[in-house]
C-alpha positions as a Markdown table, in Angstrom:
| # | Residue | x | y | z |
|---|---|---|---|---|
| 1 | Unk | 17.5 | -1.8 | 1.4 |
| 2 | Unk | 19.5 | -1.2 | 4.5 |
| 3 | Unk | 18.0 | -1.3 | 8.0 |
| 4 | Unk | 17.5 | 2.4 | 8.2 |
| 5 | Unk | 15.2 | 2.4 | 5.2 |
| 6 | Unk | 13.4 | -0.6 | 6.5 |
| 7 | Unk | 12.6 | 1.3 | 9.7 |
| 8 | Unk | 11.4 | 4.3 | 7.6 |
| 9 | Unk | 9.1 | 2.0 | 5.7 |
| 10 | Unk | 7.3 | 0.9 | 8.8 |
| 11 | Unk | 4.6 | 3.0 | 10.4 |
| 12 | Unk | 6.0 | 5.8 | 12.6 |
| 13 | Unk | 5.6 | 5.0 | 16.3 |
| 14 | Unk | 2.6 | 6.8 | 17.7 |
| 15 | Unk | 0.8 | 7.3 | 14.4 |
| 16 | Unk | -2.3 | 5.4 | 13.4 |
| 17 | Unk | -2.0 | 2.3 | 11.3 |
| 18 | Unk | -2.9 | 3.0 | 7.6 |
| 19 | Unk | -5.8 | 1.0 | 6.5 |
| 20 | Unk | -5.8 | -1.4 | 3.5 |
| 21 | Unk | -8.1 | -1.1 | 0.6 |
| 22 | Unk | -9.5 | -4.5 | -0.3 |
| 23 | Unk | -12.0 | -4.9 | -3.1 |
| 24 | Unk | -13.7 | -1.6 | -2.3 |
| 25 | Unk | -13.5 | -1.5 | 1.5 |
| 26 | Unk | -10.9 | 0.2 | 3.8 |
| 27 | Unk | -10.0 | -2.4 | 6.4 |
| 28 | Unk | -7.6 | -2.8 | 9.3 |
| 29 | Unk | -4.7 | -5.1 | 8.8 |
| 30 | Unk | -6.4 | -7.7 | 10.9 |
| 31 | Unk | -9.6 | -7.5 | 8.8 |
| 32 | Unk | -7.9 | -7.6 | 5.4 |
| 33 | Unk | -7.4 | -11.3 | 4.9 |
| 34 | Unk | -7.2 | -13.9 | 2.1 |
| 35 | Unk | -8.1 | -17.6 | 2.2 |
| 36 | Unk | -5.0 | -19.6 | 3.2 |
| 37 | Unk | -5.7 | -22.2 | 0.4 |
| 38 | Unk | -6.0 | -19.6 | -2.3 |
| 39 | Unk | -3.6 | -19.6 | -5.2 |
| 40 | Unk | -2.5 | -16.1 | -4.1 |
| 41 | Unk | -1.4 | -17.4 | -0.7 |
| 42 | Unk | -0.2 | -20.9 | -1.6 |
| 43 | Unk | 1.4 | -20.3 | -5.0 |
| 44 | Unk | 2.0 | -16.6 | -5.0 |
| 45 | Unk | -0.4 | -16.2 | -7.9 |
| 46 | Unk | -0.4 | -12.4 | -7.9 |
| 47 | Unk | 1.0 | -9.3 | -9.6 |
| 48 | Unk | 1.7 | -6.0 | -8.1 |
| 49 | Unk | 3.0 | -2.4 | -8.6 |
| 50 | Unk | 4.8 | -0.1 | -6.2 |
| 51 | Unk | 3.2 | 3.4 | -6.2 |
| 52 | Unk | 4.7 | 6.5 | -4.7 |
| 53 | Unk | 2.6 | 9.4 | -3.4 |
| 54 | Unk | 4.5 | 12.6 | -2.3 |
| 55 | Unk | 3.0 | 15.2 | 0.0 |
| 56 | Unk | 3.5 | 18.8 | -1.1 |
| 57 | Unk | 3.3 | 21.0 | 1.9 |
| 58 | Unk | 3.2 | 24.2 | -0.1 |
| 59 | Unk | 0.2 | 23.0 | -2.1 |
| 60 | Unk | -1.4 | 21.0 | 0.6 |
| 61 | Unk | -1.7 | 18.2 | -2.0 |
| 62 | Unk | -0.5 | 14.6 | -2.7 |
| 63 | Unk | 1.1 | 13.8 | -6.0 |
| 64 | Unk | 1.4 | 10.3 | -7.4 |
| 65 | Unk | 4.3 | 9.3 | -9.7 |
| 66 | Unk | 3.3 | 8.1 | -13.2 |
| 67 | Unk | 0.2 | 6.1 | -12.3 |
| 68 | Unk | -0.9 | 5.5 | -15.9 |
| 69 | Unk | 2.4 | 3.8 | -16.7 |
| 70 | Unk | 2.2 | 1.7 | -13.5 |
| 71 | Unk | -1.4 | 0.6 | -14.4 |
| 72 | Unk | -0.3 | -0.3 | -17.9 |
| 73 | Unk | 2.6 | -2.5 | -16.6 |
| 74 | Unk | 0.2 | -4.0 | -14.0 |
| 75 | Unk | -2.1 | -5.2 | -16.8 |
| 76 | Unk | 0.8 | -6.6 | -18.8 |
| 77 | Unk | 1.8 | -8.7 | -15.8 |
| 78 | Unk | -1.7 | -10.0 | -15.4 |
| 79 | Unk | -1.8 | -10.8 | -19.1 |
| 80 | Unk | 1.3 | -13.0 | -18.7 |
| 81 | Unk | -0.2 | -14.6 | -15.6 |
| 82 | Unk | -3.4 | -15.2 | -17.6 |
| 83 | Unk | -5.9 | -13.6 | -15.2 |
| 84 | Unk | -7.8 | -10.4 | -15.0 |
| 85 | Unk | -9.4 | -8.3 | -12.2 |
| 86 | Unk | -12.9 | -6.8 | -12.3 |
| 87 | Unk | -11.6 | -3.2 | -12.2 |
| 88 | Unk | -11.0 | -0.7 | -15.0 |
| 89 | Unk | -8.2 | 1.8 | -15.0 |
| 90 | Unk | -10.7 | 4.5 | -13.8 |
| 91 | Unk | -11.5 | 2.2 | -10.9 |
| 92 | Unk | -7.8 | 1.9 | -10.1 |
| 93 | Unk | -7.5 | 5.7 | -10.0 |
| 94 | Unk | -10.5 | 5.9 | -7.7 |
| 95 | Unk | -9.1 | 3.1 | -5.5 |
| 96 | Unk | -5.8 | 5.0 | -5.1 |
| 97 | Unk | -7.8 | 8.2 | -4.2 |
| 98 | Unk | -9.9 | 6.2 | -1.7 |
| 99 | Unk | -6.7 | 4.9 | 0.1 |
| 100 | Unk | -5.1 | 8.3 | 0.4 |
| 101 | Unk | -8.2 | 10.2 | 1.3 |
| 102 | Unk | -9.7 | 7.5 | 3.5 |
| 103 | Unk | -6.4 | 7.4 | 5.5 |
| 104 | Unk | -6.2 | 11.2 | 5.5 |
| 105 | Unk | -2.6 | 11.0 | 4.3 |
| 106 | Unk | -0.5 | 14.1 | 4.5 |
| 107 | Unk | 2.9 | 12.7 | 4.2 |
| 108 | Unk | 5.0 | 10.7 | 1.7 |
| 109 | Unk | 3.7 | 7.1 | 1.3 |
| 110 | Unk | 4.5 | 4.0 | -0.8 |
| 111 | Unk | 1.7 | 1.7 | -1.8 |
| 112 | Unk | 1.6 | -1.8 | -3.1 |
| 113 | Unk | -1.2 | -2.3 | -5.7 |
| 114 | Unk | -1.8 | -6.1 | -5.8 |
| 115 | Unk | -4.0 | -8.2 | -8.1 |
| 116 | Unk | -4.5 | -11.7 | -7.0 |
| 117 | Unk | -6.1 | -15.1 | -7.7 |
| 118 | Unk | -8.5 | -16.2 | -5.0 |
| 119 | Unk | -9.3 | -19.6 | -6.5 |
| 120 | Unk | -7.8 | -22.8 | -5.4 |
| 121 | Unk | -5.0 | -24.7 | -7.3 |
| 122 | Unk | -1.9 | -24.0 | -9.3 |
| 123 | Unk | -3.8 | -23.4 | -12.5 |
| 124 | Unk | -6.6 | -21.2 | -11.0 |
| 125 | Unk | -7.3 | -17.9 | -12.8 |
| 126 | Unk | -10.5 | -16.9 | -11.0 |
| 127 | Unk | -12.0 | -15.5 | -9.0 |
| 128 | Unk | -9.7 | -12.6 | -8.6 |
| 129 | Unk | -9.4 | -9.5 | -6.5 |
| 130 | Unk | -7.4 | -6.3 | -5.7 |
| 131 | Unk | -5.9 | -4.7 | -2.7 |
| 132 | Unk | -3.8 | -1.7 | -1.9 |
| 133 | Unk | -1.4 | -1.6 | 1.1 |
| 134 | Unk | -0.2 | 1.9 | 2.0 |
| 135 | Unk | 2.8 | 2.5 | 4.3 |
| 136 | Unk | 4.6 | 5.6 | 5.4 |
| 137 | Unk | 7.9 | 5.9 | 3.6 |
| 138 | Unk | 9.9 | 9.1 | 3.6 |
| 139 | Unk | 12.0 | 10.0 | 0.6 |
| 140 | Unk | 15.4 | 8.3 | 0.3 |
| 141 | Unk | 18.1 | 10.6 | 1.8 |
| 142 | Unk | 20.7 | 8.3 | 3.2 |
| 143 | Unk | 24.2 | 9.9 | 2.8 |
| 144 | Unk | 25.8 | 6.5 | 3.5 |
| 145 | Unk | 24.6 | 4.8 | 0.3 |
| 146 | Unk | 24.8 | 1.0 | -0.2 |
| 147 | Unk | 27.6 | -1.5 | 0.0 |
| 148 | Unk | 26.9 | -4.1 | -2.6 |
| 149 | Unk | 28.3 | -7.4 | -3.9 |
| 150 | Unk | 28.0 | -9.4 | -7.1 |
| 151 | Unk | 25.6 | -12.2 | -6.0 |
| 152 | Unk | 26.4 | -15.8 | -6.5 |
| 153 | Unk | 22.7 | -16.3 | -7.3 |
| 154 | Unk | 21.9 | -15.7 | -11.0 |
| 155 | Unk | 18.9 | -13.6 | -12.1 |
| 156 | Unk | 16.1 | -15.7 | -13.4 |
| 157 | Unk | 15.7 | -15.6 | -17.2 |
| 158 | Unk | 12.9 | -14.5 | -19.5 |
| 159 | Unk | 12.4 | -18.2 | -20.5 |
| 160 | Unk | 12.1 | -19.3 | -16.9 |
| 161 | Unk | 10.3 | -16.8 | -14.7 |
| 162 | Unk | 10.5 | -13.5 | -16.6 |
| 163 | Unk | 11.5 | -10.5 | -14.6 |
| 164 | Unk | 9.4 | -8.4 | -16.9 |
| 165 | Unk | 6.5 | -10.0 | -15.0 |
| 166 | Unk | 6.1 | -8.2 | -11.7 |
| 167 | Unk | 4.9 | -11.0 | -9.5 |
| 168 | Unk | 5.5 | -11.8 | -5.9 |
| 169 | Unk | 6.9 | -15.2 | -6.9 |
| 170 | Unk | 9.7 | -13.5 | -8.9 |
| 171 | Unk | 11.0 | -11.8 | -5.7 |
| 172 | Unk | 12.0 | -15.1 | -4.2 |
| 173 | Unk | 15.1 | -14.9 | -6.4 |
| 174 | Unk | 15.9 | -11.6 | -4.9 |
| 175 | Unk | 15.1 | -12.8 | -1.4 |
| 176 | Unk | 17.7 | -15.6 | -1.7 |
| 177 | Unk | 20.3 | -13.1 | -3.0 |
| 178 | Unk | 19.5 | -10.4 | -0.4 |
| 179 | Unk | 19.7 | -12.8 | 2.6 |
| 180 | Unk | 23.0 | -14.1 | 1.3 |
| 181 | Unk | 24.4 | -10.6 | 0.9 |
| 182 | Unk | 23.4 | -9.6 | 4.4 |
| 183 | Unk | 24.9 | -12.8 | 5.8 |
| 184 | Unk | 28.2 | -11.9 | 4.0 |
| 185 | Unk | 28.2 | -8.3 | 5.4 |
| 186 | Unk | 26.8 | -6.3 | 2.5 |
| 187 | Unk | 23.7 | -4.2 | 2.2 |
| 188 | Unk | 22.4 | -5.4 | -1.2 |
| 189 | Unk | 23.3 | -7.7 | -4.1 |
| 190 | Unk | 23.7 | -7.0 | -7.8 |
| 191 | Unk | 22.6 | -9.8 | -10.1 |
| 192 | Unk | 24.3 | -11.2 | -13.1 |
| 193 | Unk | 22.2 | -12.9 | -15.7 |
| 194 | Unk | 22.8 | -16.3 | -17.2 |
| 195 | Unk | 25.1 | -14.8 | -19.9 |
| 196 | Unk | 27.3 | -13.4 | -17.1 |
| 197 | Unk | 26.3 | -9.7 | -17.8 |
| 198 | Unk | 25.1 | -7.3 | -15.1 |
| 199 | Unk | 21.3 | -7.4 | -14.7 |
| 200 | Unk | 19.9 | -5.4 | -11.7 |
| 201 | Unk | 19.3 | -5.4 | -8.0 |
| 202 | Unk | 16.7 | -7.3 | -6.1 |
| 203 | Unk | 14.1 | -4.6 | -6.6 |
| 204 | Unk | 15.8 | -1.8 | -8.5 |
| 205 | Unk | 17.5 | -1.2 | -11.8 |
| 206 | Unk | 21.2 | -0.5 | -12.1 |
| 207 | Unk | 23.0 | 2.5 | -13.6 |
| 208 | Unk | 26.7 | 3.4 | -13.6 |
| 209 | Unk | 28.9 | 6.3 | -14.8 |
| 210 | Unk | 31.8 | 4.9 | -16.9 |
| 211 | Unk | 34.3 | 7.1 | -18.6 |
| 212 | Unk | 31.9 | 10.0 | -18.5 |
| 213 | Unk | 28.9 | 8.1 | -19.9 |
| 214 | Unk | 25.8 | 7.1 | -18.1 |
| 215 | Unk | 25.2 | 3.4 | -18.8 |
| 216 | Unk | 22.5 | 0.9 | -17.9 |
| 217 | Unk | 21.8 | -2.7 | -18.9 |
| 218 | Unk | 19.3 | -3.2 | -21.8 |
| 219 | Unk | 15.8 | -4.5 | -21.3 |
| 220 | Unk | 16.9 | -7.8 | -22.8 |
| 221 | Unk | 19.3 | -8.4 | -19.8 |
| 222 | Unk | 16.6 | -10.0 | -17.7 |
| 223 | Unk | 15.5 | -6.8 | -15.9 |
| 224 | Unk | 12.2 | -5.2 | -15.0 |
| 225 | Unk | 10.9 | -2.6 | -17.4 |
| 226 | Unk | 11.4 | 0.0 | -14.7 |
| 227 | Unk | 9.2 | 3.2 | -14.9 |
| 228 | Unk | 11.8 | 5.2 | -12.9 |
| 229 | Unk | 14.5 | 3.9 | -15.3 |
| 230 | Unk | 12.5 | 5.1 | -18.3 |
| 231 | Unk | 11.9 | 8.5 | -16.6 |
| 232 | Unk | 15.7 | 9.0 | -16.3 |
| 233 | Unk | 16.4 | 7.8 | -19.8 |
| 234 | Unk | 13.6 | 9.7 | -21.6 |
| 235 | Unk | 13.2 | 12.8 | -19.6 |
| 236 | Unk | 15.5 | 13.8 | -16.7 |
| 237 | Unk | 18.9 | 12.8 | -18.1 |
| 238 | Unk | 18.5 | 14.3 | -21.6 |
| 239 | Unk | 16.2 | 17.3 | -20.8 |
| 240 | Unk | 17.5 | 18.4 | -17.4 |
| 241 | Unk | 21.1 | 17.4 | -17.5 |
| 242 | Unk | 21.8 | 17.0 | -21.2 |
| 243 | Unk | 23.2 | 13.5 | -20.6 |
| 244 | Unk | 22.3 | 10.7 | -22.9 |
| 245 | Unk | 22.0 | 7.2 | -21.4 |
| 246 | Unk | 23.8 | 4.3 | -23.1 |
| 247 | Unk | 21.9 | 1.0 | -22.9 |
| 248 | Unk | 24.3 | -1.9 | -23.4 |
| 249 | Unk | 25.6 | -5.1 | -21.8 |
| 250 | Unk | 27.8 | -4.4 | -18.8 |
| 251 | Unk | 30.6 | -6.8 | -17.8 |
| 252 | Unk | 31.1 | -7.6 | -14.1 |
| 253 | Unk | 34.6 | -6.0 | -13.9 |
| 254 | Unk | 33.3 | -2.7 | -15.3 |
| 255 | Unk | 31.6 | -2.2 | -12.0 |
| 256 | Unk | 34.9 | -2.3 | -10.2 |
| 257 | Unk | 36.3 | 0.6 | -12.2 |
| 258 | Unk | 33.1 | 2.6 | -12.6 |
| 259 | Unk | 33.1 | 6.3 | -11.8 |
| 260 | Unk | 29.8 | 6.0 | -10.0 |
| 261 | Unk | 26.9 | 3.5 | -9.6 |
| 262 | Unk | 23.4 | 3.7 | -8.3 |
| 263 | Unk | 20.1 | 1.9 | -8.1 |
| 264 | Unk | 16.8 | 3.4 | -9.2 |
| 265 | Unk | 13.1 | 2.4 | -8.7 |
| 266 | Unk | 9.8 | 3.6 | -7.2 |
| 267 | Unk | 10.9 | 2.4 | -3.8 |
| 268 | Unk | 14.7 | 3.2 | -4.0 |
| 269 | Unk | 14.2 | 6.4 | -6.0 |
| 270 | Unk | 17.9 | 7.2 | -6.7 |
| 271 | Unk | 20.1 | 5.4 | -4.2 |
| 272 | Unk | 23.9 | 5.7 | -4.5 |
| 273 | Unk | 26.1 | 2.6 | -4.4 |
| 274 | Unk | 29.3 | 3.3 | -2.5 |
| 275 | Unk | 31.2 | 0.0 | -3.0 |
| 276 | Unk | 30.9 | -3.2 | -5.0 |
| 277 | Unk | 32.7 | -6.3 | -3.7 |
| 278 | Unk | 34.7 | -3.8 | -1.5 |
| 279 | Unk | 35.8 | -1.8 | -4.5 |
| 280 | Unk | 34.9 | 1.8 | -3.7 |
| 281 | Unk | 32.5 | 3.6 | -6.1 |
| 282 | Unk | 32.6 | 7.4 | -6.7 |
| 283 | Unk | 35.2 | 9.6 | -8.1 |
| 284 | Unk | 38.6 | 10.0 | -6.5 |
| 285 | Unk | 38.2 | 10.9 | -2.9 |
| 286 | Unk | 39.7 | 14.2 | -1.9 |
| 287 | Unk | 39.7 | 15.4 | -5.5 |
| 288 | Unk | 40.4 | 19.2 | -5.1 |
| 289 | Unk | 38.3 | 20.3 | -8.1 |
| 290 | Unk | 35.1 | 18.3 | -7.3 |
| 291 | Unk | 33.2 | 21.5 | -6.5 |
| 292 | Unk | 34.1 | 22.9 | -10.0 |
| 293 | Unk | 33.0 | 19.6 | -11.6 |
| 294 | Unk | 29.6 | 19.9 | -10.0 |
| 295 | Unk | 29.3 | 23.5 | -10.9 |
| 296 | Unk | 30.0 | 22.7 | -14.6 |
| 297 | Unk | 27.4 | 19.9 | -14.4 |
| 298 | Unk | 24.7 | 22.2 | -13.0 |
| 299 | Unk | 25.7 | 25.3 | -14.9 |
| 300 | Unk | 25.6 | 23.7 | -18.3 |
| 301 | Unk | 22.7 | 21.3 | -17.8 |
| 302 | Unk | 20.2 | 22.7 | -15.3 |
| 303 | Unk | 17.0 | 24.0 | -16.8 |
| 304 | Unk | 14.3 | 26.0 | -15.0 |
| 305 | Unk | 10.6 | 25.3 | -15.1 |
| 306 | Unk | 10.8 | 22.0 | -16.9 |
| 307 | Unk | 8.0 | 19.6 | -16.3 |
| 308 | Unk | 8.6 | 15.9 | -15.8 |
| 309 | Unk | 5.8 | 13.9 | -17.5 |
| 310 | Unk | 3.5 | 11.8 | -15.6 |
| 311 | Unk | 3.5 | 13.5 | -12.2 |
| 312 | Unk | -0.2 | 13.0 | -11.4 |
| 313 | Unk | -2.2 | 14.9 | -8.8 |
| 314 | Unk | -3.6 | 12.3 | -6.4 |
| 315 | Unk | -6.9 | 14.1 | -6.1 |
| 316 | Unk | -7.2 | 14.0 | -2.4 |
| 317 | Unk | -8.2 | 17.6 | -2.4 |
| 318 | Unk | -9.4 | 18.5 | -5.9 |
| 319 | Unk | -8.3 | 21.9 | -7.2 |
| 320 | Unk | -10.8 | 24.1 | -8.9 |
| 321 | Unk | -10.6 | 23.8 | -12.6 |
| 322 | Unk | -9.0 | 20.3 | -12.8 |
| 323 | Unk | -10.4 | 17.9 | -15.3 |
| 324 | Unk | -12.7 | 15.6 | -13.5 |
| 325 | Unk | -11.7 | 12.5 | -15.5 |
| 326 | Unk | -9.5 | 10.4 | -13.3 |
| 327 | Unk | -7.1 | 9.4 | -16.1 |
| 328 | Unk | -6.3 | 13.1 | -16.8 |
| 329 | Unk | -4.9 | 14.1 | -13.5 |
| 330 | Unk | -3.1 | 17.4 | -13.0 |
| 331 | Unk | 0.5 | 17.6 | -14.2 |
| 332 | Unk | 2.2 | 20.5 | -12.4 |
| 333 | Unk | 4.5 | 23.0 | -14.1 |
| 334 | Unk | 6.0 | 24.1 | -10.8 |
| 335 | Unk | 9.7 | 25.1 | -10.4 |
| 336 | Unk | 12.2 | 22.2 | -10.7 |
| 337 | Unk | 14.5 | 22.3 | -7.7 |
| 338 | Unk | 17.7 | 20.3 | -8.1 |
| 339 | Unk | 19.3 | 19.1 | -4.9 |
| 340 | Unk | 22.9 | 18.1 | -5.3 |
| 341 | Unk | 26.1 | 18.1 | -3.1 |
| 342 | Unk | 29.2 | 20.1 | -3.3 |
| 343 | Unk | 28.8 | 23.8 | -4.2 |
| 344 | Unk | 27.2 | 27.1 | -3.5 |
| 345 | Unk | 28.1 | 28.7 | -6.8 |
| 346 | Unk | 25.2 | 29.6 | -9.1 |
| 347 | Unk | 22.8 | 27.8 | -6.8 |
| 348 | Unk | 20.3 | 30.6 | -6.8 |
| 349 | Unk | 20.4 | 31.0 | -10.6 |
| 350 | Unk | 19.4 | 27.4 | -11.1 |
| 351 | Unk | 17.3 | 26.9 | -7.9 |
| 352 | Unk | 19.8 | 24.5 | -6.6 |
| 353 | Unk | 20.1 | 23.6 | -2.9 |
| 354 | Unk | 23.5 | 22.2 | -2.1 |
| 355 | Unk | 25.1 | 20.1 | 0.7 |
| 356 | Unk | 28.4 | 18.3 | 1.5 |
| 357 | Unk | 28.3 | 15.3 | -0.7 |
| 358 | Unk | 31.5 | 15.4 | -2.7 |
| 359 | Unk | 31.9 | 12.0 | -4.5 |
| 360 | Unk | 28.7 | 10.8 | -6.1 |
| 361 | Unk | 27.9 | 13.8 | -8.3 |
| 362 | Unk | 25.6 | 12.2 | -10.8 |
| 363 | Unk | 23.7 | 10.0 | -8.4 |
| 364 | Unk | 22.9 | 12.8 | -6.0 |
| 365 | Unk | 22.0 | 15.2 | -8.9 |
| 366 | Unk | 19.6 | 12.7 | -10.4 |
| 367 | Unk | 18.1 | 11.9 | -7.0 |
| 368 | Unk | 17.4 | 15.6 | -6.4 |
| 369 | Unk | 15.8 | 15.9 | -9.9 |
| 370 | Unk | 13.5 | 12.9 | -9.3 |
| 371 | Unk | 12.5 | 13.9 | -5.8 |
| 372 | Unk | 12.1 | 17.6 | -6.6 |
| 373 | Unk | 10.3 | 17.1 | -9.9 |
| 374 | Unk | 7.2 | 19.3 | -10.5 |
| 375 | Unk | 4.6 | 18.5 | -8.0 |
| 376 | Unk | 7.1 | 16.4 | -5.9 |
| 377 | Unk | 8.7 | 19.1 | -3.8 |
């Protein structure tokens, strides 16, 4: 991410530090510690998930994005790392609630849910534990987008350190690439895999628009099984915009001639890429009919009152009549507002708020759909 988003990710000056949930207790950052000789600290023997909670001012509620799917992937990662934690999924829901309610959160936050091995040694699998680190993180709304490059570092392969495994150790591959990109004057890198095909970013999956088609690398391209990616493929793209997503191998040079490109993920949400190796992304600048193009996109594809699955009510303030079981949290059917740049035509008909963003049509439309999904207003 660029420096602006890194600043947004940190606690806002003047606000209290958000406490960390560590094995059932809310602690200050100074109190939440792990043994320095533990496998978690010394060998990065951990797995984690990034969880988003969005504050809805109208409802006075927090809504979490697809917790069940995050918990399922969390357990898959632990299975590959051959350790377990002494917490059920119900416990995980309650832990998330405890973090949000205990910190009295009334704003957008991003949380890291981390399972770790506290034992000593490379092969240690127990004892284990769990912590959740919340941090204030507003929704991505950077009109600048990202300047990216094709990294000289290769994405690690499924037979080495599988990217499907969401472990802190995997992210050293991304760290090397990101530091190199910054040194070379770019915002973020794009990885190729060992076959020379496009993989993903350091912490986000990659999409492009090519000859009118929305394209993303397949799961076999050494990428994370992204939950935001599956939300776009299975729900938002086909149901809201009527756009199918083509999953296929992508050649490096296709990125240079793509109509658009963007990253997606729980942290990145939908973040436009404005250039790749100094080749500009986005449709022809100054195109006179760009407003009509966006009008057709919205006029033909937008749907009202469509629910995106998996938007879970965080339960900080429980509504009357909600199911008390933590795995059956409220899924809102509130209005879907799409925020996208370019036009004022038909905006009221489709609940569209518009702004001056003329080039990255699809990226901004999808960003609006993801951020403005039911319960995430």
